[in-house]
MIDO-308894 format. One record per atom (N, C-alpha, C): x, y, z; residue in three letters. Coordinates in steps of 0.02 Angstrom, whole numbers, plus 50000, padded with zeros to 5 digits. Last residue first. Layout:
XYZALA
...
This chain:
478975205448847ARG
478545203448903ARG
478985201848963ARG
478995213448702HIS
479415212448761HIS
478955211148821HIS
478055214948607GLN
478645211048588GLN
479075209548648GLN
477135223348659GLN
476965216348661GLN
477555212048641GLN
477505236148636THR
477725233248699THR
477575225748702THR
478005243448500GLU
477555238048518GLU
477815234648580GLU
478535254048433GLU
478415254848504GLU
477945249348529GLU
479895251048316SER
479195251448335SER
479135252248410SER
480975255948182HIS
480855253248248HIS
480115254148264HIS
481215262748065HIS
481545256348074HIS
481485253648145HIS
480425274648063VAL
480455270148006VAL
480695263248024VAL
480155285548140HIS
479865279148162HIS
479955273748109HIS
480835300148207SER
480855295448151SER
480625288548175SER
480825312448283ARG
480285307448286ARG
480275302848224ARG
481565325348182SER
481425321848244SER
480865316748233SER
481715332948072ASN
482335330348102ASN
482195326348165ASN
480515337748032SER
480845333047986SER
481455329948016SER
480195346948127ASP
479835340548127ASP
480175335448083ASP
481515355148208SER
481165353848146SER
480815347148149SER
481475364948352LEU
481615358348324LEU
481195357348261LEU
482055381648358LYS
481485377048356LYS
481695370548323LYS
483035389948462VAL
483095386148400VAL
482555380748399VAL
482505405548521PHE
482545398348535PHE
482565394648468PHE
483275421248553PRO
482905416748509PRO
483025409448527PRO
483095429048715ARG
483515426548661ARG
483125421648618ARG
482415434448822GLY
482125435448756GLY
482565433048699GLY
483085430148930THR
483115437348916THR
482845438748846THR
482985418349062PRO
482785420348994PRO
482785427948985PRO
484465417349165GLN
483745418149159GLN
483565420549089GLN
485815406749104PRO
485535412749136PRO
484775412949127PRO
486115389249138PRO
485985394849092PRO
485685400749128PRO
487455382949234ARG
486725383949231ARG
486575389949186ARG
488735379149256HIS
488535380549187HIS
487785381449179HIS
488825376549391LEU
489265381549363LEU
489045383749293LEU
487895365949402LYS
487765372349436LYS
488185377949407LYS
488565356249329ILE
487915358549306ILE
487745365249338ILE
489715354249407LEU
489775356749338LEU
489115359549312LEU
489165349349527GLN
489545355549526GLN
489585358549457GLN
488575337349480THR
488165342549512THR
488525349349510THR
489685330249436LEU
489175332349388LEU
488745337949417LEU
490325328249561THR
490655332149509THR
490145334649457THR
489395320149630LYS
489595326649657LYS
489895331149603LYS
489385308949545LYS
488765312749557LYS
488925319749583LYS
490765304649550LEU
490445306849488LEU
489825311049501LEU
491495299149650GLN
491455306449649GLN
491045309149591GLN
491485285749628THR
491225287949693THR
491165295549696THR
492145284749506ARG
491415283749509ARG
491115286349574ARG
493345297649473PRO
493155291149503PRO
492395290749511PRO
493655305649324VAL
493265306249386VAL
493105299349413VAL
494695314849228ILE
494575307949249ILE
494255308249318ILE
494325327449106ALA
494445325449176ALA
494315317949184ALA
494315329548967ASP
494425335149012ASP
494585333149084ASP
495145321348829ILE
494615321848879ILE
494815327248929ILE
496235323248746PHE
495605321148716PHE
495015321548764PHE
497545326548786GLY
497055331848775GLY
496395329748745GLY
498465317248822HIS
498505319748754HIS
497925324448736HIS
498145313548951ALA
498805316448940ALA
498865319648871ALA
496885307948927MET
496935313948967MET
497605317448954MET
497245296548856LEU
496855301648822LEU
496875308248860LEU
497915289648959TYR
498265291348897TYR
497905297048860TYR
496885287849052GLU
497475291649071GLU
497865293949009GLU
495975279648985SER
495775286449005SER
496385290749019SER
496835271248849THR
496565271548917THR
496375278848933THR
497495270048727GLN
496755269648729GLN
496485268748800GLN
499015263748795PHE
498655266548739PHE
497905265148744PHE
499875258848888ASP
499275262248913ASP
498875265548857ASP
500915253848811ASP
500515249148850ASP
499855252348874ASP
501035260848644PRO
501175260848717PRO
500695256248754PRO
501215249848500LEU
500895255348535LEU
501075255148609LEU
502365246448372LYS
502105244548437LYS
501815250648473LYS
501915247348198GLU
502325249148255GLU
501975247248319GLU
501095247748085ARG
501695243448087ARG
502185245848140ARG
499895253748067LEU
500475258148076LEU
501145254348073LEU
499105242048054THR
499075247448004THR
499705251848007THR
499395234448166GLN
499525231548100GLN
499515236948045GLN
498985243448265GLU
499685241348261GLU
499855238348193GLU
497615244248237ILE
498035250248232ILE
498775248248225ILE
497215231048262VAL
497115233948195VAL
497565240048185VAL
497515229848399ARG
497865225648350ARG
497805228548279ARG
496615239248458ARG
497335240048464ARG
497715236148410ARG
495205244048356GLY
495545239948405GLY
496295240848403GLY
494605261048331ALA
494795254348308ALA
495165250648363ALA
494335270748446PHE
493915269248388PHE
494045262148364PHE
494235271548628GLY
494565271848563GLY
494075270548507GLY
494555267248792ILE
494215272148749ILE
494585272448683ILE
494395258948941THR
494625258148872THR
494215262648827THR
494765266849097ALA
494275264649047ALA
494605263948979ALA
495535271349204GLN
495735265249170GLN
495205262549121GLN
494205280749282PRO
494905278549280PRO
494985271849242PRO
492965287849171GLU
493145284149230GLU
493875281949225GLU
492855304649106ALA
492975297449097ALA
493125294349165ALA
492065318649023LEU
492325315149082LEU
492425307849066LEU
492095333048934ILE
492115325748925ILE
492445322748986ILE
491065346548904LEU
491555343848950LEU
491525336248945LEU
490345346648788ASP
490645352948811ASP
491195351448862ASP
490605332248682GLY
490385335648743GLY
490705342448753GLY
490865323748580LEU
490575330148562LEU
490375334248623LEU
491255310548594MET
491785315648591MET
491515322648573MET
490115302948591ALA
490545302448650ALA
491075307848652ALA
489485304748467PHE
489255308748523PHE
489695308248585PHE
490705298448370SER
490155303148366SER
490025306448433SER
491675289048390ALA
491745293348331ALA
491185298348325ALA
491225282048500THR
491795286548509THR
491845291448451THR
490235275148429VAL
490035279548485VAL
490595284548499VAL
490915267448336GLY
490525273048312GLY
490285277648367GLY
492245261948445GLY
491885261748381GLY
491515268148366GLY
491985262848627THR
492365261748565THR
491925262548503THR
492205261648788THR
491865266148742THR
492265266048677THR
491935248248910PRO
492315251648858PRO
491885256748821PRO
492095260249036ASN
492435254649004ASN
491935249448977ASN
491475276848996THR
491625271349042THR
491925265549001THR
491335293848987LEU
491595288048952LEU
491795282749002LEU
490035304448985VAL
490465301049033VAL
490685294549002VAL
489665320148909PRO
489725312948904PRO
490205310248957PRO
488685333848934ILE
489265330448963ILE
489225323048949ILE
488105349248879TYR
488105342048865TYR
488755339048893TYR
487095363648909LEU
487675359448927LEU
487575352248907LEU
486585376148789LEU
486445371348842LEU
487015366348849LEU
486395385248685LYS
486845386848740LYS
486705382448802LYS
485725381448575ASN
485325384448627ASN
485715385748691ASN
486715375148506GLU
486485381548481GLU
486045385248531GLU
486755362948576ARG
487295367748584ARG
487085374748562ARG
485595356948526HIS
485665358048597HIS
486195363348611HIS
485955355848393ARG
485395360248410ARG
485395361848485ARG
486995346448412GLU
487155353048386GLU
486585357948400GLU
486285335348457LEU
486745338648503LEU
486945345548479LEU
485615332048340ALA
485225334048398ALA
485665337648449ALA
486725328448261ALA
486315334148241ALA
485895336648300ALA
487165317048330SER
487605322848326SER
487215329148306SER
486095308348306ILE
486235310548375ILE
486665316848374ILE
486235307148165LYS
485615309548194LYS
485725312148266LYS
487515302048143ALA
487355308748119ALA
486735311448153ALA
487375289548207MET
487915294048226MET
487745301248205MET
486355283148139GLN
486205285848206GLN
486755290548230GLN
486875277848024MET
486495284148019MET
486365287248087MET
487375265548064LEU
487845271048055LEU
487485277748050LEU
486175258048063SER
486525259348126SER
486995265248119SER
485885257747929LEU
485395260747974LEU
485705262248042LEU
486915250247874MET
486925257447866MET
486435260947912MET
486705236847989GLY
487065239747933GLY
487065247247933GLY
486155229548088GLU
485715234548057GLU
486075238548003GLU
487125221348134GLN
486525218048109GLN
486045222948077GLN
488105229348190MET
488205227148121MET
487565223948092MET
487955243548276ARG
487675236848275ARG
487675234148204ARG
489445252848326ALA
488835251948287ALA
488605244648287ALA
490165249948490GLY
490105253548427GLY
489445252248392GLY
490215244748615GLY
490705242148567GLY
490655245348499GLY
490005255648756SER
489785252648693SER
490365249948653SER
489475266948858ALA
489775260348866ALA
489565256248806ALA
489215283048926CYS
489395279048867CYS
489715272448887CYS
487985292248986ILE
488485287549011ILE
488625282548954ILE
487625308848954ILE
487585302048926ILE
488155297948955ILE
486665322748998VAL
487225318449017VAL
487115311548986VAL
486145339148969VAL
486115332248947VAL
486745328548969VAL
485185351649056PRO
485825348949034PRO
485745341549017PRO
483635357748989TYR
483985353549037TYR
484695352149011TYR
482645364848917GLN
483265368148940GLN
483595364348997GLN
481625358448858HIS
481505360448927HIS
482125363748958HIS
482175356248730GLU
481535359648736GLU
481415362348806GLU
483335349048762THR
483385355548729THR
482745359548739THR
482795337348818GLY
483225341648859GLY
483295348648829GLY
482145332548706TYR
481745334248765TYR
482155338948810TYR
483255330048625GLU
482765334948604GLU
482315337148662GLU
483865319848700ILE
484215326148690ILE
483725331648670ILE
482865309848690MET
483065312348756MET
483415319148750MET
482835307748552ARG
482235310348586ARG
482415313248654ARG
484155302548537THR
483945308648502THR
483335311748536THR
484105290848613LEU
484565296248633LEU
484365302848600LEU
483135283848539LYS
483015285448609LYS
483475291148633LYS
483765282748413GLU
483135286348419GLU
483005288348492GLU
484925275148441GLY
484975281748413GLY
484345285848422GLY
484325263348490VAL
484785267148533VAL
484845274348507VAL
483625259748374VAL
483255261448435VAL
483705265348483VAL
484625256948279SER
484165262448268SER
483775264448330SER
486095253148384GLY
485625251948329GLY
485145257848322GLY
487565251448452MET
487115256948434MET
486715255148372MET
487905239748586SER
487955241948516SER
487405246848498SER
488165234348709GLY
487985241348706GLY
487995244148635GLY
488305220648685GLY
488905224848691GLY
488765232248688GLY
486975216148690MET
487355215948628MET
487955220648629MET
486795222048839PHE
486365220948782PHE
486765221748718PHE
487785225348931ARG
487525218448930ARG
487135216948866ARG
488035238848925PHE
488475234448887PHE
488225227248884PHE
486975251748906ASP
487035245448944ASP
487425240448903ASP
486965269548931MET
487055263648888MET
487205257548930MET
485885281548978VAL
486365276749007VAL
486395270648962VAL
485505298648977GLY
485515292448939GLY
486055287948966GLY
484545311649049LEU
485085306649057LEU
484975300649011LEU
484305328249086ALA
484095322849041ALA
484685318049037ALA
484025335349250ILE
484455333449194ILE
484075328549149ILE
483885346749383SER
483535343049330SER
484015341649273SER
484585344649541GLU
484665347949477GLU
484325343749422GLU
484535337149657GLY
484065342549650GLY
484105346249584GLY
485495327249631ASN
485585331849688ASN
485155338149680ASN
484685326449492LEU
485355324549514LEU
485555329549569LEU
483125320749440LEU
483495325649479LEU
484155322649500LEU
482725316449268GLY
482695315649340GLY
483085321249374GLY
482275307749117THR
482445313749154THR
482405312249229THR
482975295549001GLY
482445298649041GLY
482685305049072GLY
483445279648935THR
483435286848932THR
482865289648974THR
484515265948914GLN
483935268648950GLN
483995276248949GLN
485055254748787VAL
485095261248820VAL
484455262648858VAL
484875243148711ALA
485525244348743ALA
485595251148775ALA
483205237048750ASP
483775238148705ASP
484365240548746ASP
482445231848853ILE
482175231548785ILE
482725232748734ILE
483065221048983GLN
483045227548949GLN
482775226648879GLN
483295208949038GLY
482705212549062GLY
482645219449033GLY
484315200848994THR
484485206949030THR
483885210349062THR
483715189348936LYS
484305188748978LYS
484425194849022LYS
482665194048857GLU
482525189348912GLU
483105189048961GLU
483385201948769ARG
482855204948810ARG
482695200448869ARG
484215192648710TYR
484515197748752TYR
483995201248795TYR
483275184948639GLU
483685181848690GLU
483985187048737GLU
482755194248547ARG
482315191248597ARG
482725188148655ARG
483895196848470LEU
483585202148508LEU
483155199248564LEU
484075184248411ARG
484595186948455ARG
484315192548499ARG
482955183248332ASP
483045178548387ASP
483555181148437ASP
483225193648241SER
482625194048282SER
482675189248342SER
484365188848176TYR
484425194748220TYR
483825195248266TYR
484605171148172PRO
484265177248150PRO
484325182848201PRO
486305165348195LYS
485585164748208LYS
485255171148184LYS
487505168048141ARG
487405161248166ARG
486675159948183ARG
486665179348055ASP
487345176748057ASP
487305169548080ASP
485495188547963ARG
485625182147996ARG
486375180747995ARG
484245201047942PHE
484955199147949PHE
485015192547986PHE
483215208547883ASN
483165201247890ASN
483865198147896ASN
483305222147895LEU
483715219047843LEU
483645211447840LEU
482495225748003PRO
482335228347936PRO
482725225047880PRO
481915219948133ASP
482445217148091ASP
482335219348019ASP
481735231248273VAL
481475226248227VAL
482055224048183VAL
481785236648443SER
482115235448379SER
481735230348338SER
480585246848525CYS
480875240248514CYS
481205239748446CYS
480175258448649LEU
480425257448581LEU
480765250748575LEU
479735261548777ASN
479455255648744ASN
479685254648672ASN
480255273348827ALA
480465267048858ALA
480245260948819ALA
480345287248799ALA
480335282248745ALA
480525275348769ALA
481025290748955ILE
480835293548891ILE
480885288048838ILE
480625289249132PRO
480895286749068PRO
480625290549008PRO
481065298149267GLN
480505297749221GLN
480765295549152GLN
481555297849435TRP
481705295549367TRP
481075294949325TRP
481335300649567THR
481285306249520THR
481405304149448THR
481555291349670ASN
480865292749649ASN
480805298849603ASN
483125297949720GLU
482615292849727GLU
481925295549708GLU
484165305549596ASP
483845305649662ASP
483245300849663ASP
485355296849498ILE
484715300449502ILE
484415299949572ILE
486565289349512LEU
486575296349493LEU
485925300149508LEU
486345276149552GLN
486925279749579GLN
486885287249568GLN
485245272349478LYS
485175272849551LYS
485755276849582LYS
485835272249351ILE
485295276949365ILE
485205277849441ILE
486755261849368ARG
486985268749353ARG
486445273849370ARG
485925250849386ASP
486345253149441ASP
486595260249430ASP
485345250149257ASP
484925250949317ASP
485325253649376ASP
486495248449171SER
486075254449169SER
485645255449231SER
487935241849263TYR
487475242249207TYR
486945247749219TYR
489715240949289VAL
489025241349314VAL
488575242949254VAL
491295233649310ARG
490765235649264ARG
490085235549299ARG
492395240949432MET
492065235249401MET
491485237749359MET
493805249449446HIS
493105250849432HIS
492795244849396HIS
494965247549575HIS
494755245349509HIS
494005246349501HIS
495525250949697ASP
495125256049662ASP
494955254049590ASP
496105241049773CYS
496515243849719CYS
496145249249678CYS
495205238649883GLN
495925237649889GLN
496325241449836GLN
493895240449850LEU
494135244049908LEU
494895243549916LEU
493325242949686CYS
493695238749732CYS
493985242849789CYS
491725248849660VAL
492425250649653VAL
492815246749706VAL
490345248249672MET
490695243049634MET
491405245249615MET
489985258249764LEU
489805258949694LEU
490205254249648LEU
490145255049894ASN
490685258849864ASN
490605259349788ASN
489075246949916ALA
489075253449949ALA
489615258049922ALA
489525235849846GLN
488965239749818GLN
488925246549851GLN
490505231549936LEU
490695233549868LEU
490145237849836LEU
489755228150046ASP
490255233450053ASP
490455236149984ASP
488995217849991LYS
488655223850014LYS
489135229650023LYS
490005208149963THR
489615211249909THR
489275217649932THR
491625208750025TYR
490925207450041TYR
490495211449994TYR
492945204149920THR
492595209449955THR
491875207449966THR
494545198249889LEU
493855196349901LEU
493525201849943LEU
495725203049763ALA
495465203749831ALA
494725201749834ALA
496275203249636GLY
496095196749665GLY
495815197149735GLY
496565214349562CYS
497025212649617CYS
496865206149651CYS
495605212749451LYS
496275215749444LYS
496755213549498LYS
494405207349485GLU
494745204449427GLU
495445207249416GLU
493975203649649CYS
494195208849603CYS
494595205749547CYS
492605193949691LYS
493335194049683LYS
493525199249631LYS
491355195349812VAL
491555196849743VAL
492315197249741VAL
490175185749908TRP
490825188949901TRP
490965190049827TRP
488895181349884LEU
489035184449948LEU
489695188249947LEU
488595174349769GLY
488515181649768GLY
488675185049833GLY
488025159749851ASP
488235162949789ASP
488105170449793ASP
488575156350018ALA
488035157849971ALA
488315161449909ALA
489655143650060ILE
489585150850054ILE
489065152350000ILE
489505130250174GLU
489405132650106GLU
489305140150106GLU
490735124750284ARG
490115128550274ARG
490085130950203ARG
491375108950317GLU
491425115250280GLU
490745118450273GLU
491395102650484GLN
491155102250415GLN
491185109050382GLN
491705103650614ARG
492255104150567ARG
492035103850494ARG
490545101550684ASP
490855108150691ASP
491405109150639ASP
490235088150662PRO
489835093350627PRO
490165100250630PRO
491755078750637SER
491245081550680SER
490865086950643SER
492105065050541ILE
492175072350545ILE
491595075050586ILE
492925049650584PRO
492305053650573PRO
492445061050582PRO
494135041050502VAL
494055045850556VAL
493425050150542VAL
494195033550387SER
494015030150449SER
493905034850507SER
494635042050288LYS
493955039450284LYS
493725036450350LYS
495955044150326GLN
495485049850327GLN
494765047450326GLN
496495031650304ARG
496495034350372ARG
495985039950378ARG
496415030850166ASN
496015026250207ASN
495955028750278ASN
497335041050135ALA
496655041350111ALA
496195036950152ALA
498525036350191PHE
498225042550217PHE
497495043150196PHE
498695025050110TRP
498635024250182TRP
498305030350213TRP
498835030449982ASP
498245026349996ASP
498135025650071ASP
500085036950001PHE
499495040849984PHE
498855036950000PHE
500945026350024LEU
500825031050078LEU
500205035350065LEU
500285010949956SER
500675017149953SER
500495021650011SER
500434994050000MET
500005000050000MET
500445006250000MET
């Protein structure tokens, strides 16, 4: 008999008292930081807005949590909450686009990759859009573009500052050119917002890439970002192969963009609500003095061609 077998038999013959039995840890009770490996009690981590208490790593959070973190309780009013994507191109990759949409709605509980609405941020009225990376990588389809456009137009009409929390892999390939058109539509709505001397602040989180970076994410009056967020247009490997040179290790991070003048400030998540409140108060528009108001053109708003508001599609 080998020594290993002897110890194994010995262990089986010795009864284990109930006090020595391993206790099962409930799922979700602890969270392990993907950067430093530290285990943190879930409630403590949530109280710190999902920022690691050991290394300050900003873990990914989604639209529902973002709204709770920023908007005062019981003040959130959704805008265009029932818009649903359809499949105008009858697109199919490994599975039909319509099936993929249905699966993500069931998985995330969201109708599409953004939530839009109005609310109070420390008592300040704002129009807010929050992208959700869980839903097809936060990709920008026609519904994302339409919801953001309506939210911006509502903010312009009521003279609210606009804040968009960006988290996206870019345009949604399943909608082809219809997806790319949203870049221009949102940018046009932001230009009308600017013409009315109103504030727009995008907050770039991890990741913000592709067509979102190439449009509304970089059009802010003040551009904020979370620490160590990945921000860029094309992927690192594509750029290296195109330029045929090695890129810096911190390329396409918040810190790199800050050093090169692409963003205005890096704001930790725990300070974001306070910082936004201060910026909104500093840029509050003056009292009306009879200045002309840029009227929204009916031809530039409320496009219903490639999406529907049929709530029956989402149960």
